[in-house]
C-alpha positions in Angstrom: 9.7 54.6 -66.2 9.9 57.0 -69.1 10.8 56.4 -72.8 12.9 58.4 -75.2 11.1 57.3 -78.4 7.4 56.7 -78.2 3.9 56.5 -79.4 3.2 59.4 -77.0 1.0 62.4 -77.1 0.4 65.6 -75.1 -1.9 65.3 -72.2 -5.4 66.4 -73.2 -6.8 69.8 -72.3 -8.4 71.3 -70.4 -7.5 69.8 -67.1 -9.9 71.3 -64.6 -9.8 68.7 -61.8 -6.7 67.0 -60.4 -6.9 64.0 -58.1 -4.3 63.7 -55.3 -3.3 60.4 -53.7 -0.5 59.8 -51.2 0.6 56.6 -49.6 -1.6 56.2 -46.5 1.4 56.2 -44.0 3.5 58.7 -45.8 3.5 61.5 -43.2 6.2 63.5 -45.1 3.8 63.9 -48.0 1.3 65.8 -45.8 2.8 69.3 -46.3 3.3 68.6 -50.0 -0.4 67.7 -50.4 -1.4 71.0 -48.7 1.0 73.0 -50.9 -0.3 71.3 -54.1 -3.9 72.0 -53.0 -3.0 75.7 -52.6 -1.1 75.8 -55.9 -4.0 74.3 -57.8 -6.6 76.5 -56.2 -4.6 79.6 -57.0 -4.8 78.6 -60.7 -8.6 77.9 -60.6 -8.1 74.2 -60.8 -10.1 72.0 -58.5 -8.1 69.6 -56.3 -10.0 66.4 -55.4 -8.1 64.7 -52.6 -8.5 60.9 -51.9 -10.3 60.7 -48.6 -7.5 59.0 -46.6 -5.0 61.4 -48.1 -7.1 64.4 -46.9 -7.0 62.9 -43.4 -3.3 62.5 -43.6 -2.8 66.2 -44.6 -5.5 67.4 -42.1 -7.6 69.0 -44.9 -11.2 69.6 -44.1 -12.3 72.2 -46.7 -11.4 70.5 -50.0 -13.3 68.2 -52.4 -12.7 64.5 -51.5 -13.5 61.1 -53.0 -12.9 57.5 -52.1 -10.0 55.9 -54.0 -12.3 53.7 -56.3 -14.4 56.8 -57.3 -11.5 59.1 -57.9 -10.5 58.1 -61.5 -13.8 59.1 -62.9 -13.9 62.4 -61.0 -10.7 64.0 -62.3 -8.8 64.8 -65.5 -5.3 64.1 -64.0 -4.1 61.9 -61.2 -1.2 63.1 -59.0 0.4 60.2 -57.0 2.8 60.8 -54.1 4.5 57.6 -53.0 6.4 54.7 -54.4 5.7 52.2 -57.2 3.2 50.3 -55.1 1.0 53.4 -54.7 1.1 53.9 -58.5 0.3 50.2 -59.2 -2.7 50.4 -56.8 -4.1 53.5 -58.5 -3.4 52.1 -62.0 -5.5 49.1 -61.3 -8.3 51.4 -59.9 -8.2 53.5 -63.1 -8.5 50.3 -65.2 -11.4 48.9 -63.2 -13.2 52.2 -63.4 -12.6 52.2 -67.2 -11.4 55.7 -66.8 -8.5 57.5 -68.6 -6.8 60.2 -66.5 -3.1 60.3 -67.0 -0.9 59.6 -63.9 1.8 62.0 -62.7 3.8 60.0 -60.1 6.2 61.7 -57.7 8.7 59.4 -56.0 8.6 59.2 -52.2 9.6 55.6 -52.1 12.9 53.8 -52.4 13.8 52.5 -55.9 11.0 54.4 -57.6 11.4 52.7 -60.9 7.8 53.7 -62.1 7.6 56.8 -59.9 10.7 58.3 -61.5 9.9 62.0 -61.2 11.5 63.5 -58.1 10.0 65.9 -55.6 12.0 69.0 -56.8 10.5 68.3 -60.3 6.9 68.2 -59.0 5.6 71.7 -59.9 7.4 71.8 -63.3 5.9 68.5 -64.2 2.5 69.4 -62.9 2.5 72.7 -64.8 3.4 71.0 -68.1 0.8 68.3 -67.5 -1.9 70.9 -67.0 -0.8 73.1 -70.0 -0.6 70.1 -72.3 3.1 70.1 -73.0 4.0 67.0 -71.0 4.6 63.8 -72.8 2.4 60.8 -72.0 3.5 57.1 -72.4 0.8 54.6 -73.2 1.6 51.6 -71.0 -0.1 48.3 -71.9 -2.0 46.5 -69.1 -3.1 42.9 -68.9 -6.6 41.5 -68.1 -6.5 38.2 -66.2 -9.3 35.7 -65.3 -9.1 32.7 -63.0 -11.5 30.1 -64.3 -12.9 26.9 -62.7 -15.2 24.6 -64.8 -15.9 27.6 -67.0 -16.9 29.9 -64.2 -14.9 33.0 -63.4 -13.5 32.9 -59.8 -11.9 36.3 -60.1 -10.7 38.8 -62.7 -7.9 41.4 -62.3 -6.2 44.0 -64.4 -2.4 44.6 -63.9 0.2 47.0 -65.0 3.3 44.8 -64.1 2.6 41.1 -64.0 0.5 38.1 -63.3 2.5 35.5 -61.3 1.7 31.9 -60.6 4.0 30.5 -57.9 4.2 27.7 -55.4 4.0 28.0 -51.7 7.2 27.9 -49.6 6.7 24.3 -48.6 5.2 23.1 -51.9 6.8 20.8 -54.4 7.7 22.0 -57.9 4.8 23.0 -60.2 3.8 21.6 -63.5 2.3 24.4 -65.6 0.8 23.7 -69.0 0.8 26.9 -71.2 -1.2 27.6 -74.4 -1.3 30.6 -76.6 -4.6 30.9 -78.4 -5.4 27.3 -79.6 -1.7 26.3 -79.7 0.0 24.4 -76.9 3.3 26.1 -76.0 5.0 24.0 -73.3 4.7 22.3 -70.0 6.9 24.2 -67.6 8.3 22.5 -64.5 9.3 25.3 -62.3 8.7 27.2 -59.0 6.3 29.3 -61.0 5.7 31.5 -64.0 5.7 35.3 -64.6 3.5 36.8 -67.3 4.8 40.4 -67.6 4.1 43.5 -69.5 7.0 45.5 -70.9 6.5 47.9 -68.0 6.7 44.9 -65.6 9.8 43.4 -67.4 12.0 45.4 -65.0 10.2 44.1 -61.9 10.0 40.4 -60.8 10.6 39.3 -64.3 14.1 40.8 -64.3 14.9 39.2 -61.0 13.9 35.9 -62.4 16.2 36.2 -65.4 13.8 37.6 -67.9 14.6 40.2 -70.5 14.3 44.0 -70.2 11.7 45.1 -72.7 11.3 48.7 -73.7 7.9 49.8 -72.3 6.6 50.8 -75.7 7.2 47.4 -77.4 4.0 45.6 -78.1 4.8 42.4 -76.3 4.1 40.1 -73.3 6.9 38.1 -71.6 6.6 34.6 -70.2 9.4 33.8 -67.7 9.6 30.6 -65.7 10.8 30.9 -62.1 13.6 28.6 -61.2 12.8 26.1 -64.0 13.7 22.5 -63.5 15.4 22.1 -66.9 18.1 24.4 -68.4 16.2 24.5 -71.7 13.3 26.5 -70.2 13.9 30.1 -71.2 11.8 33.2 -71.2 9.5 33.7 -74.2 8.5 37.0 -75.7 5.0 36.9 -77.3 3.0 39.5 -79.3 0.6 41.6 -77.2 -2.3 40.1 -79.1 -1.6 36.6 -77.5 -4.3 35.1 -75.3 -2.3 33.0 -72.7 -3.8 30.2 -70.8 -2.0 28.6 -67.8 -3.2 25.3 -66.3 -1.4 24.3 -63.1 -1.5 20.5 -62.9 -2.1 20.3 -59.2 -3.4 16.7 -59.1 -0.1 15.2 -60.4 1.8 15.6 -57.1 1.1 17.4 -53.9 1.6 21.0 -54.7 0.1 24.4 -53.7 -0.1 27.2 -56.3 -1.0 30.8 -55.9 -1.9 33.5 -58.4 -0.8 37.1 -57.6 -1.6 40.3 -59.5 1.0 43.1 -59.4 2.0 41.7 -56.1 -0.9 43.4 -54.5 -3.7 40.8 -54.5 -3.8 37.1 -54.9 -5.2 33.8 -53.7 -4.6 30.0 -53.8 -5.5 28.1 -56.9 -7.5 24.9 -56.7 -7.2 21.7 -58.8 -9.0 22.4 -62.1 -8.3 26.1 -62.1 -6.9 27.9 -65.1 -5.5 31.4 -65.5 -6.0 33.3 -68.7 -4.2 36.5 -69.5 -4.7 38.9 -72.4 -4.2 42.6 -73.3 -6.6 44.9 -71.4 -8.9 47.1 -73.5 -7.3 50.4 -72.5 -3.7 51.3 -71.8 -2.6 53.4 -68.8 -1.3 56.9 -69.6 1.7 57.8 -67.6 3.4 61.3 -67.6 7.1 60.8 -68.2 10.0 62.8 -66.9 11.2 65.5 -69.3 14.7 65.3 -67.9 15.2 61.5 -67.7 15.0 59.3 -70.8 14.3 55.6 -70.4 17.8 54.3 -70.6 19.0 56.9 -68.1 16.4 55.4 -65.7 17.9 51.9 -66.3 21.4 53.2 -65.5 20.3 55.3 -62.5 17.9 52.9 -60.8 19.4 49.5 -61.8 23.0 50.4 -62.3 22.5 48.9 -65.7 25.7 48.1 -67.7 27.9 49.3 -64.8 30.7 47.0 -63.6 
């Protein structure tokens, strides 16, 4: 998504190396990748194509890199695909502790995050390279799953951390604390911990609020809560959230998922902590499409 008021800044110069990533099965992106490689090369900018994307486009004489290594090898990341492709690369950028801005071109369906259209590609790419594009700083979340003080896994997300029950499991009891303060014990099918960027994803479907992507906040939204008094809670981004599924109370199976891309089953005694990640993600926004226009266009927001 883009924003119309922001703590935004021009993309840094110079940009001399541009990473290119397309969704692995997106055959219609192949000619676009080849054209972009030629466009960049003509301007003395080095294209670095993700290895599977190079195979997709049948490119054999360009610089390539595996997806995990790409963020540290380039100054700008061009994504061709849908929101899932962007989320996957956003997490790789965060894990690499790198900082290239993302320019995402929508080849998917809804394309809420990948809002820039294919006809806008070269204008957006040119402005990104010459430093006139605007860049939103999108907050990310760092999550740890702990058991007896030991870290089982850690993940960084752009959208959300979700704790949910299995299809055949009973309702979950989830004790939530913020810092050293107990917040509540939610009885629900699960709990969503979302960034402002993620507020228009699963959070919105579960009845959570729309939060402008530049608001410094984290949203807690129970999924199908057992009591009507359970409502979403908006917390400051400095909050350190701890969720403890009480799996020994009754037969229940709980899972943690991260941006809907990875996840695993939680065990009795596990806890999930979520806090602001050290570095935000930089996303190039559309010059032609302010944030509220995206809401109206993609979600039919406020339409009857």
